[in-house]
C-alpha positions in Angstrom: -18.7 -46.1 -136.5 -18.4 -42.4 -136.8 -19.1 -42.6 -140.5 -22.2 -44.5 -140.1 -23.6 -42.3 -137.6 -23.0 -39.2 -139.8 -24.5 -40.8 -142.9 -27.7 -41.7 -140.7 -27.8 -38.0 -139.5 -27.6 -36.8 -143.0 -30.3 -39.2 -144.3 -32.6 -38.1 -141.3 -32.0 -34.4 -142.0 -32.5 -34.7 -145.7 -35.8 -36.4 -145.1 -37.0 -33.8 -142.6 -36.0 -31.3 -145.5 -37.9 -33.0 -148.1 -40.9 -33.4 -145.7 -40.9 -29.7 -144.9 -40.5 -28.6 -148.7 -43.8 -30.8 -149.4 -45.6 -28.9 -146.6 -44.8 -25.7 -148.4 -45.9 -27.0 -151.7 -42.5 -27.2 -153.2 -40.5 -30.3 -154.5 -37.5 -31.4 -152.2 -34.9 -30.1 -154.5 -36.1 -26.6 -154.1 -34.4 -26.6 -150.8 -30.6 -26.9 -150.6 -28.7 -28.2 -147.3 -25.7 -26.3 -146.5 -23.7 -28.7 -144.0 -22.1 -26.4 -141.5 -18.8 -28.0 -140.6 -17.6 -25.5 -138.0 -15.0 -26.9 -135.6 -15.1 -30.5 -137.2 -12.0 -31.9 -138.5 -11.6 -32.9 -142.3 -12.1 -36.5 -141.2 -15.7 -35.8 -140.0 -16.5 -33.9 -143.3 -15.4 -36.7 -145.6 -18.4 -39.0 -145.0 -20.7 -36.1 -145.9 -18.8 -35.6 -149.3 -19.0 -39.3 -149.8 -22.9 -39.2 -149.4 -23.0 -36.3 -152.1 -23.2 -33.5 -149.5 -21.2 -31.0 -151.4 -22.4 -27.5 -150.1 -20.4 -27.0 -146.9 -20.7 -24.0 -144.7 -18.0 -22.3 -142.3 -18.5 -19.5 -139.8 -15.0 -18.2 -139.6 -12.9 -17.1 -142.6 -9.7 -18.6 -141.0 -11.2 -21.9 -140.5 -12.7 -21.8 -143.9 -9.1 -21.1 -145.4 -7.7 -24.3 -143.7 -10.4 -26.6 -144.8 -10.4 -25.3 -148.4 -6.7 -26.2 -148.6 -7.2 -29.6 -146.6 -10.1 -30.6 -148.9 -8.8 -29.1 -152.2 -9.0 -32.4 -154.0 -12.8 -32.8 -153.2 -15.5 -31.2 -155.3 -16.9 -29.0 -152.5 -18.9 -25.8 -152.8 -17.8 -23.6 -150.0 -20.2 -21.3 -148.3 -19.1 -18.5 -145.6 -22.2 -18.3 -143.3 -20.6 -16.1 -140.4 -19.3 -12.6 -140.1 -16.8 -11.5 -142.8 -14.4 -8.5 -141.9 -13.4 -6.3 -144.6 -9.8 -7.1 -144.2 -10.4 -11.0 -144.9 -13.0 -10.3 -147.8 -10.6 -10.6 -150.9 -8.9 -13.9 -149.6 -12.2 -15.5 -148.7 -14.1 -14.5 -151.8 -11.8 -16.2 -154.1 -12.6 -19.5 -152.3 -16.3 -19.7 -152.0 -19.5 -20.4 -153.9 -21.6 -18.0 -151.9 -21.2 -15.7 -149.1 -24.3 -15.6 -146.9 -23.5 -12.9 -144.6 -22.9 -9.5 -146.4 -24.2 -7.4 -143.6 -23.4 -3.8 -144.7 -23.3 -1.6 -147.8 -19.5 -1.1 -147.1 -18.9 -4.7 -147.4 -21.0 -5.2 -150.4 -19.0 -2.6 -152.3 -15.9 -4.0 -151.2 -16.8 -7.2 -152.7 -18.2 -5.5 -155.9 -14.9 -4.1 -156.5 -13.3 -7.5 -156.7 -11.9 -8.7 -160.0 -14.3 -11.8 -159.8 -16.8 -11.3 -157.1 -18.6 -14.4 -155.8 -22.5 -14.7 -155.4 -23.7 -13.1 -152.2 -26.6 -12.9 -150.0 -27.6 -9.7 -148.0 -28.0 -10.3 -144.2 -30.8 -8.9 -142.4 -31.2 -8.9 -138.8 -34.9 -9.7 -138.7 -35.0 -10.8 -135.0 -33.6 -7.4 -134.0 -31.2 -8.7 -131.5 -28.3 -6.1 -130.8 -25.6 -9.0 -130.9 -26.7 -10.0 -134.6 -24.9 -8.6 -137.7 -27.0 -7.4 -140.6 -29.2 -4.6 -141.8 -32.2 -3.8 -139.9 -35.1 -4.4 -142.4 -35.9 -0.7 -142.8 -32.3 0.2 -143.1 -31.9 -2.3 -146.0 -35.0 -0.8 -147.6 -33.5 2.8 -147.3 -30.3 1.6 -149.1 -32.0 -0.5 -151.7 -30.9 2.0 -154.6 -27.2 1.9 -153.4 -27.2 -2.0 -153.0 -28.7 -2.2 -156.7 -25.9 0.1 -157.9 -23.4 -2.6 -157.1 -23.9 -4.2 -160.4 -20.9 -6.6 -160.6 -21.4 -8.7 -157.8 -24.4 -11.2 -158.1 -26.8 -10.5 -155.2 -28.9 -13.6 -155.3 -31.1 -13.3 -152.1 -31.2 -12.6 -148.5 -30.3 -14.4 -145.2 -31.3 -14.2 -141.4 -30.9 -15.8 -138.5 -33.6 -16.5 -135.9 -33.1 -15.6 -131.9 -30.9 -17.7 -130.2 -32.2 -21.3 -129.1 -35.6 -20.7 -130.5 -38.1 -23.5 -131.5 -39.7 -23.7 -135.0 -42.8 -21.7 -134.0 -40.8 -19.1 -132.2 -38.6 -18.6 -135.3 -41.4 -18.5 -137.9 -42.1 -14.6 -137.5 -38.5 -14.0 -138.2 -38.5 -16.0 -141.5 -41.9 -14.7 -142.4 -40.4 -11.1 -142.1 -37.4 -12.0 -144.2 -39.6 -13.3 -147.1 -41.6 -10.1 -147.0 -38.2 -8.2 -146.9 -37.1 -10.1 -150.0 -40.4 -9.2 -151.8 -39.9 -5.4 -151.1 -36.4 -5.4 -152.1 -37.4 -7.1 -155.4 -39.7 -4.3 -156.2 -37.3 -1.6 -155.0 -34.2 -2.9 -156.9 -35.4 -5.1 -159.7 -33.3 -7.8 -158.6 -34.5 -11.5 -158.8 -33.3 -12.5 -155.2 -34.4 -16.1 -155.8 -32.4 -17.5 -152.6 -33.6 -17.1 -149.0 -31.0 -18.7 -146.6 -32.9 -19.2 -143.3 -33.2 -22.0 -140.8 -30.6 -24.1 -138.6 -30.5 -27.3 -136.8 -33.4 -26.2 -134.2 -35.7 -24.4 -136.7 -35.0 -25.2 -140.4 -38.4 -26.9 -141.0 -40.3 -23.6 -140.2 -37.6 -21.7 -142.4 -38.5 -24.1 -145.2 -42.3 -23.6 -144.7 -41.7 -19.9 -144.8 -39.9 -20.1 -148.2 -36.2 -21.1 -147.4 -34.2 -22.2 -150.4 -31.0 -22.9 -148.4 -30.9 -24.2 -144.6 -27.8 -24.2 -142.6 -27.6 -27.3 -140.6 -24.4 -28.2 -138.3 -25.0 -29.8 -134.9 -27.8 -32.0 -135.9 -25.5 -33.8 -138.7 -23.0 -34.6 -135.9 -25.4 -35.6 -133.2 -24.2 -38.5 -131.2 -20.5 -38.0 -131.7 -18.1 -36.8 -129.0 -17.3 -33.1 -129.2 -14.4 -32.5 -131.9 
């Protein structure tokens, strides 16, 4: 059954997260799984919620809006993990627990001006791929003072994505760079920045070993199922 397969996948991913956390010298609960539900309908999400997986992530604001409405009676903590256009920021911000993908000072300032801004992560392009959004590390450091001046929005950490289709070991330098950038940003801004969101289905174990506190796993949770 679909529900059984999703539960098995979730248990397996949780086990791998726990082992990677132990290898990094941390307790398993130091790393939070964000289940990425992109393109999966509510009936595939309900088994995750039933297993206590309440942190759910969406890439696209419009899809997020629909699922927030469809699952409004469930105790979900929604995360936006994909690019957020400024014209969708106000509506999206009201629905989410955390925005992982604040990728410019302009967007950060817009969220800072909202009446009740959600917590955010600053997206860094640590793989230096032109197709990816986010600050280049040196650009983020150059704007550290301006970032810190956005005092209303809770800036709780940094996020990055490794190169497309990378293995754990190929992704590791990207994740190590984000951790180093976080440490530099701490020094320049005085912000605590406790969260590091890095690692997806193919490389989350390296992300954890390099210090991730949040991993964004989607396809591995729905492995073995027909395409939605």
